[in-house]
C-alpha positions in Angstrom: 94.6 59.0 84.4 96.8 56.3 85.8 95.3 52.9 86.3 96.4 49.9 88.3 95.9 46.3 87.5 93.3 44.2 89.1 96.0 42.0 90.6 97.7 45.0 92.2 94.4 46.3 93.5 93.6 42.9 95.2 97.2 42.9 96.7 96.5 46.3 98.2 93.2 45.1 99.6 95.0 42.1 101.2 97.6 44.3 102.7 95.0 46.7 104.1 93.1 43.8 105.6 96.3 42.4 107.1 97.1 45.7 108.8 93.5 46.0 110.1 93.6 42.5 111.6 97.1 43.1 113.0 95.8 46.2 114.9 93.4 44.0 116.8 96.1 41.6 117.9 97.7 44.5 119.8 94.8 44.5 122.3 96.1 41.3 123.8 99.6 42.7 124.3 98.9 46.2 125.6 99.2 47.3 129.2 101.5 46.1 132.0 102.8 42.6 132.3 105.4 40.5 134.1 107.8 38.5 132.0 110.8 36.3 132.4 109.9 35.0 135.9 112.7 32.7 137.2 114.3 31.8 140.4 118.0 31.2 141.3 120.0 30.5 144.4 122.3 33.3 145.4 125.9 32.3 146.0 127.5 32.2 148.5 124.5 33.0 150.7 122.3 30.1 149.4 119.2 32.3 149.6 116.6 31.7 146.9 115.8 34.8 144.8 113.0 35.4 142.2 113.8 37.7 139.4 111.4 39.2 136.7 110.8 42.2 134.5 107.7 44.3 134.6 106.9 46.5 131.6 104.1 48.6 130.3 103.3 48.8 126.6 101.3 51.1 124.3 99.1 49.4 121.8 98.7 50.2 118.1 100.8 49.8 115.0 104.4 50.9 115.4 107.4 50.9 113.0 110.7 50.3 114.9 114.2 49.3 114.0 113.1 45.6 113.6 110.1 46.5 111.4 106.4 46.7 112.3 105.1 45.9 115.7 101.8 46.0 117.5 103.2 47.3 120.8 105.7 49.9 121.9 107.5 49.9 125.3 106.6 52.8 127.6 108.7 51.7 130.7 110.3 48.6 132.1 111.9 47.6 135.4 113.9 44.5 136.5 112.9 43.3 140.0 114.7 40.9 142.3 113.2 39.6 145.5 115.1 37.5 148.1 113.8 34.7 150.3 111.0 32.2 150.6 108.1 34.6 150.7 105.3 34.7 150.0 105.4 38.4 151.2 108.5 40.5 150.6 109.2 43.8 152.3 111.4 46.6 151.1 114.5 45.1 152.6 114.0 42.0 150.3 113.3 44.0 147.1 115.7 45.5 144.6 114.7 47.1 141.3 116.5 48.8 138.4 114.9 51.0 135.7 115.6 49.4 132.3 115.6 52.9 130.8 118.8 53.8 132.5 121.0 50.8 133.5 123.7 53.2 134.6 121.7 53.9 137.7 122.3 51.6 140.7 119.8 49.1 142.0 117.3 50.7 144.3 115.1 49.4 147.2 111.5 50.8 147.7 110.9 53.1 150.6 107.9 51.1 151.8 105.3 48.6 150.6 105.5 45.0 149.6 105.3 42.3 146.9 103.1 39.3 147.5 103.5 36.1 145.5 100.7 33.6 145.2 102.4 30.5 143.6 99.2 28.5 143.5 97.3 31.2 141.5 100.5 32.2 139.7 99.9 35.9 140.6 102.1 38.7 141.9 100.7 41.7 143.7 103.0 44.8 143.8 102.3 47.7 146.1 105.4 49.8 146.5 106.4 53.4 147.2 109.7 54.7 145.9 111.6 57.9 146.2 112.4 60.0 143.1 114.2 63.3 143.3 113.5 63.5 147.1 109.7 62.9 146.6 107.8 59.8 147.7 105.6 58.4 145.0 103.7 55.2 144.2 105.8 52.8 142.0 104.4 52.9 138.4 104.4 49.0 138.3 102.0 48.6 141.2 99.1 46.2 140.5 98.2 42.5 140.3 99.8 40.5 137.6 99.9 36.9 136.2 103.3 35.2 136.5 104.7 34.7 133.1 107.8 32.7 132.7 108.2 33.1 128.9 110.3 35.8 127.2 
């Protein structure tokens, strides 16, 4: 019967405990979130734009090309809104699916994006067309503005 040293056994226990604790940190990062919120002035028009990404993550323990992670990307869009707001209609909204950057930017068919700068929240309620069918945008919801990467 093979035996392991006490030191190796304690090392395995620490590793198992670290994995267990790491799995709980994923709870804070799961779900949909807005990131990279920033503004810029479009040239030559001089119109202020706000740009951000919205993404949805699965939680758990994942092994990717960069090693272990506690979240895995399900979908992501880049959104650009033009003007002073705080409410933006379809004509002021452009979005692009990060899963296929070869596709051109699109505008929603209907709906709006509302920005509350005091509360640092964004409410997205859009309808988009996909393969000739009108559907709710999968990024609809109310989100905190997050300027970090």
